[in-house]
DRENZAVO-16648 format. One record per residue (C-alpha): x, y, z. Coordinates in steps of 0.02 Angstrom, whole numbers, padded with zeros to 5 digits, always signed. Each point is the difference from the previous one (the first is absolute). Layout:
N
XYZ/...
This chain:
329
+09504+03383+05423/-00120-00037-00143/+00043+00033-00182/-00124+00112-00091/+00081-00004-00173/+00166-00047-00079/+00096+00157+00049/-00080+00043+00167/-00028-00082+00167/-00131+00031+00134/+00087+00043+00163/-00079+00013+00171/+00111+00088+00128/-00044+00047+00178/+00068+00041+00171/-00043+00070+00173/-00011+00186+00039/-00096+00124+00108/-00089-00137+00098/-00068-00078-00160/+00069-00062-00167/+00042+00074-00169/-00022-00097-00161/+00039+00021-00184/-00070-00102-00143/+00088+00040-00162/+00029-00063-00175/+00187+00022-00023/+00130-00051-00128/+00069-00176+00016/+00173+00072+00031/-00059+00097+00154/+00110-00026+00154/-00140-00048+00119/+00106+00005+00159/+00064+00174-00042/-00176+00062-00037/-00061-00069+00166/+00140+00090+00092/-00026+00170-00080/-00189-00008+00030/+00026-00047+00182/+00128+00139+00019/-00121+00129-00071/-00136-00049+00124/+00124-00006+00144/+00058+00176-00042/-00177+00066+00016/-00026-00092+00165/+00166+00061+00070/-00044+00180-00040/-00186+00005+00039/-00042-00130+00132/-00067+00064+00167/+00052-00167+00078/+00186+00020-00037/+00078+00117+00130/+00138+00059-00119/-00112+00030-00151/+00007+00169-00085/-00183+00023+00044/+00038-00020+00185/+00149+00117-00014/-00120+00131-00067/-00129-00040+00134/+00128+00023+00138/+00072+00160-00073/-00042+00164+00084/-00098+00132-00095/+00110+00129-00087/+00163-00079-00062/+00015-00077-00173/+00025-00190-00004/+00086-00083-00151/-00106-00141-00072/+00016-00123-00146/-00091+00045-00161/-00118-00149+00011/-00082+00051+00164/-00005+00181-00058/-00094-00055-00156/-00128-00092+00108/-00016+00145+00122/-00032+00121-00143/-00138-00111-00071/-00073-00023+00174/-00005+00188+00033/-00076+00033-00172/-00141-00125+00028/-00023+00062+00179/-00030+00175-00070/-00110-00057-00145/-00107-00112+00112/-00019+00136+00134/+00083-00114+00127/-00094-00161-00037/+00172-00072-00036/+00118+00060+00135/+00175-00073+00020/+00019+00074+00175/-00110-00126+00089/+00143-00094+00083/-00041+00049+00178/-00183-00048-00023/+00046-00164-00083/+00110-00042+00150/-00129+00060+00126/-00137-00109-00073/+00112-00155+00001/+00044-00018-00184/+00181+00059+00005/+00162-00068+00072/-00030+00068+00175/-00153-00099+00060/-00131-00123-00062/-00152+00066+00095/-00075+00176+00013/+00067+00110+00140/-00119+00136+00058/+00139+00110+00069/+00101-00011-00161/-00156+00033-00105/-00040+00155+00102/+00179+00063-00014/+00000-00026-00189/-00163+00094-00024/+00049+00149+00109/+00151+00051-00104/-00046+00153-00102/+00098+00021-00162/-00020+00070-00174/-00052-00113-00145/+00132-00128-00041/+00038+00079-00169/+00044+00162+00093/+00088-00085+00145/+00124-00095-00109/+00113+00087-00127/+00096-00093-00134/+00152+00057-00098/+00014-00130-00138/+00146+00086-00086/+00107-00003+00157/-00068-00168+00058/-00067+00054+00169/-00156+00032+00105/-00044+00096+00155/-00148+00007+00118/-00083+00161+00054/-00097-00089+00137/+00012-00167+00091/-00053-00139-00118/-00001-00189+00008/-00014-00061-00179/-00067-00168-00055/+00020-00048-00184/-00088-00169+00008/-00140+00067-00111/+00119+00036-00144/+00168-00089+00023/-00059-00172-00059/-00065+00076-00160/+00166+00087-00025/+00092-00164+00029/-00103-00076-00141/+00052+00144-00113/+00182-00026+00047/-00009-00184-00045/-00083+00046-00165/+00145+00119-00037/+00125-00137+00039/-00086-00118-00121/+00006+00131-00138/+00184+00030+00034/+00029-00188-00016/-00087-00003-00169/-00162-00078+00059/-00154+00076-00084/-00134-00124+00052/-00037-00019+00186/-00125+00010+00142/+00075+00068+00162/-00088-00018+00167/+00025+00046+00182/-00148-00034+00113/-00153+00084-00081/+00103+00109-00117/+00038-00058-00178/+00070+00071-00161/+00001-00075-00174/+00146+00029-00116/-00061-00022-00178/-00103-00154-00039/+00035-00185+00016/+00111-00070-00137/-00159-00068-00079/-00062+00178-00024/-00137-00020+00130/-00013+00125+00144/+00038-00055+00176/-00158-00056+00093/-00008+00053+00183/-00132-00060+00123/-00078+00131+00113/-00046-00071+00169/-00165+00005+00089/+00024+00093+00165/-00032-00151+00110/+00101-00022+00158/+00071-00173+00031/-00012-00066-00177/+00053+00040-00177/-00131+00012-00137/-00010+00083-00170/-00113+00149-00028/+00051+00035-00180/+00145+00000-00122/+00087+00148-00081/+00120-00010-00147/+00159+00103+00006/+00122+00059-00132/+00131+00130+00050/-00111+00044+00146/+00002-00013+00190/-00139-00047+00121/-00010+00016+00189/-00135-00041+00126/-00027+00069+00175/-00128-00075+00118/-00053-00041+00177/+00000-00189-00012/+00181-00059+00010/+00080+00100+00141/-00109+00056+00144/-00027-00011+00187/-00158-00055+00089/-00044+00098+00156/-00159-00071+00073/-00122-00016-00145/+00087+00136-00101/+00125-00037-00139/+00130+00137-00017/+00085+00027-00168/+00189+00025-00003/-00025+00153-00111/-00006+00164+00096/-00112+00150-00040/+00099+00158+00038/-00162+00099+00014/-00073-00105+00142/+00166-00058+00077/-00068-00178-00002/-00009-00154-00111/-00110+00018-00154/-00181-00042+00034/-00113+00012-00151/-00092-00119-00116/+00147-00023-00118/+00062-00180+00008/+00132+00025-00134/+00057+00119-00138/+00097-00052-00154/+00090+00130-00106/+00084-00012-00170/+00146+00115-00040/+00157+00008-00106/+00111-00026+00153/-00033-00112+00148/+00057+00136+00120/-00143+00112-00058/-00126-00142-00002/+00049-00050+00177/-00015+00174+00074/-00161+00045-00091/-00082-00164+00055/+00038+00049+00180/-00065+00177-00026/-00165-00061-00075/-00023-00127+00140/+00019+00137+00130/-00108+00125-00094/-00148-00118-00007/-00122-00029-00143/-00072+00176-00014/+00154+00108+00018/+00108-00135-00078/-00106-00009-00157/+00008+00188-00023/+00188-00003+00030/+00028-00140-00125/-00106+00089-00131/+00096+00161+00027/+00167-00089-00018/-00055-00107-00147/+00034-00163+00093/-00058-00173-00051/-00064-00081+00158/-00112-00138+00066/-00083+00011+00171/-00076-00149+00091/-00123+00068+00128/-00080-00094+00145/-00186+00037-00011/-00151-00099+00057/+00101-00152+00048/+00077-00014-00174/+00123+00082-00116/-00042+00143-00117/+00122+00049-00137/+00037+00175-00062/+00119+00026-00145/+00083+00137-00101/+00097-00009-00163/+00016-00176-00067/-00084-00063+00160/-00160+00098-00037/-00148-00117-00022/+00114-00150-00021/-00041-00096+00157/-00169-00046+00077/-00057+00077+00164/-00012-00172+00078/+00119-00143-00031/+00024-00182+00042/+00168-00042+00078/+00119-00116-00093/+00133-00083+00105/+00181+00042-00041/+00124-00143-00008/
């Protein structure tokens, strides 16, 4: 803990979750009960994992996945909120973001079932005909329930981490903290500014596998940022690198020139899901989609052996097309 001024203290809290770690840097009152704050933050993240993890057999997500089409299934409000957002973005992105990729994720070796692609499982996952996910899953938010109209295996990994960041941000606000930077993997959200009045500076990574380097820096104030890319989690089959992100339209891992997409939004849940959608859509369709939705986004494209940047909103024209890597500590 480092003091920032006479009546506040700089706290750095963190813990394990979802196969990675969450962290919170905040400027809080000197009287803040640090242990209590740590516990309520960890509890908020654990609640999201317990409800939405495909790796936990008893999660609410897996209860829904195992449910037969037809009957209503009671679900907690948190997962229903995430499912509603996921279905909305699935519809708006014309399926570029699709939360029903669970069977494909498993078949290609990125889920809890296997760690290498299985041709039989891939074929079985691609042969299942069903309506669009937003028609196949019905939500009743008032009654707190959902039902499937067709077999679905949902995977919320493209949105749940962002939602967990939002939940931690809500906890901080409830605890009277108004100055914080919340992070979980590549998803971050700033609450207010630093106690000094300066915005929170966040480094955006270069999409380089095997090392961490800075591409650029973005300043956040009451804003969230999320990045999706092909450089952190992937499989190599022969000379081909397979992204962990699935394209519902090709029934295969994403293969385009997009190395990473970064999106700014008011909530981290929306930033997380839209970053995935734009990664899947590719630079042409993704740019048109982002313009239509009024998104602020930064693409890093692999072209000619280097990186080319493409930006909208506050990213437009801000960064050079070529950049020199700077090593992260």
